[in-house]
N, C-alpha and C positions, 0 to 999 in steps of 0.2 A: 716123566711124561704121564699125563692123566690117562685113564682107561679110555675115555671118549676120544681123546686126541690120537691115541694109539690105534683105535678102531678105524678112525677116519683115514689115517695114513696108510693102514693096511688095505682099505678099500681102494684108495687112490693107486697104490702099487699094483694091486690086482687088476684094476681097470686099465692101467697102462699096458700090462701084459695082454689083456683081452683085446684092446684096441689094436695093438701092434700085430697080434696074431690074426684077427678076423676083420679088422676095419670097423668103423663106427656103425655102419648099417647092420652088420651081422653080429655085432657084439651083444651079449646077453647079460642083463642085470642078474638073472638067476645064476649064471655061470660065475660072474664076478663075486657074488655073495658066497657061493660054494667054495671058491678059491680062498676067500678071506675068512671062511668058517664063521660067517655071521648070517643072520636071517635077513630076508628082504626088508622087513620092518626096520632093522637097524640101518640099512642103506638109506631108506626114505627118511630116517631121522636126520641124516646129514645132507642129503641131496634130493631135490624135487623130482628129478627124472634123469634119463641118460644124458640129455643135453647139458644139464646142470653139472653132472659128474664130469663130463668132458671139459666144460668151462673151468671147473675147479682144478683140473689137471693142467690146462694149457695157459690160462690167462696171465699168471705171474710171469711166465717165460715170454709171452707176447708183449707184455708191458715193458719188461726189461729190454727187449729187442727194439721196441719203438723208441725208447729213451736214447739208446745208442744211435739209432738211425737219425733221429731228430737232431741230436748233438752234431753229428757229422754234416748233415744237410745245412744246418744253421751256419756252420763254419764256412761251407762253400759259398753261401749267399754273401757272407761278409768278406770273402776274398776278392781282391782287386781283379778286374776283368783281364788285365794283361797276364796275371798269374794263372788264371783259369785257362788261358789260351797257350801257355808256354809249353805244355806237354810234359811237365815234371810230374812223374807218377809217385814220387816218394810218399807224400802225405796220403794220397788215396790208397796206396798199398798198406800203409800203417793202419788206416781206418778200416779197410776191408778185412785185414787180418784180425783186428780187434773184434769186429762183428762175427767173423767166422769162428774165432775161438769161443765166443759166447754161445754160438749155435751148436758147436760140438760139445760144449759143457752140458747142454740140454738136448743131446742128440735124439734120444728116444721120443721126447715130446715133439721136437721139430719134425721128425719123421712121420709121426702121427698126423700132424698138421698138413704136411706136404703130400702124403700118399694114402692116408687112412681116414680122412675126415669127410668123405663123400656122404651126403645125406644130413650133415650137420650145418650149423651156422658158419662153420669155418671152411666149408668146401671150396670157396672162392678166395682163399687167403692169398694166393699168389696174385690174383687180380687186384686185391686190395692194396698190396704192397706196390704193384706196378702203378696204381693210381697215385699213391703218395709220391713216387719218384717222378711221375709225369708232371704233376703239379709243381714239383720242385724245379724241373727243367723249364717249365713255362716262365717261372720267376727269374731263374738264372739267365736264360737266353735273352729275355727282354732286357734284363739289366746290362748284359754285354752289348746288345744292340744299341741301347741308349748311349753307352760310353764310347763305342767304336764305330757305329754305323754299319757294321757287318750284317748282311741279311740273315734273318732268323730261319732256321730249319722249320719246315711246316709241321702241322699237328701230327700227321702220321709218323714222321721221322722221330719226333719227340717220344711218341708212344713206343716205337720200336726200340729206341735207346733205353727207355725205362725197362722194357721187357728183357733186353740183353743183360742189364745189370742184375735184375732179380734172378734170371735164369742162370747166371754165373754161379750164384750161391746154391740154388736149388739143385742144379745138376751135380755139383760137387757132393752135396749132402746125400744124394740118392745113389751116387756111383762110387764114392771114395770113402771108405770107413775110417781110414787112418788120418788123423788130424794133421800130422806133420807132412804127409804126402799132399793133402789138400792145400796146406799153406804154400807149398812149393808151386802148385798149379795156380793158386790164386794170384801169386806175384806175377806170373806170366800173363794171366788173363787180364789183370788190371793194367799192366803195362801196355797191352794191346788195345784195350778200350780207351785209355787215356790218349794214346797216339791218334786213334780215330777221332776222338772228341776234339783234339787240337786241330786236326786236319779239317774237320767240319767247320770250325770257327776261324780258319785261316783267312777267309775272304777270297781265296783263289779259285773256288769252284764256279 
């Protein structure tokens, strides 16, 4: 590892500690440099400002997460309407556990995004993910309506469903530190959500 690379990695590690301890708004670049045993000039050699430092810390994790989510949502869009309505939670449980495992692999970074990013460009990260899922539901529900004639849930309900799905992950990550325990809860949560989803699309309401 080159000296420059080692210094950059040390700054990122110390920044992670600082953000976890104080949050983005109260985090101090001077404190980060002191922990890393480098000058502020060295920090500005690698990063433009505090926002850029946070971006360097979280963007790779976010990109990997979005790739996993996009893969799962694309699979759902390609699923036959009758399959989506059947209430079989097995595939959704598998996908949710895969995403949850990724999140726990990057636990500290995810925790910063969820609880310590106020004042940064990432402070509305939950809303951004809700928007992704809401747009997905718009497509999926219209697809099911076209194939089955079942009335579509209205816009508010789609937004609520998207929030429920994202909240399932964020609540586990902020309340359950042990991944195995979180996996057990996730299986129960997804089974519950899928049953509600199937009931909503049953056409009986």
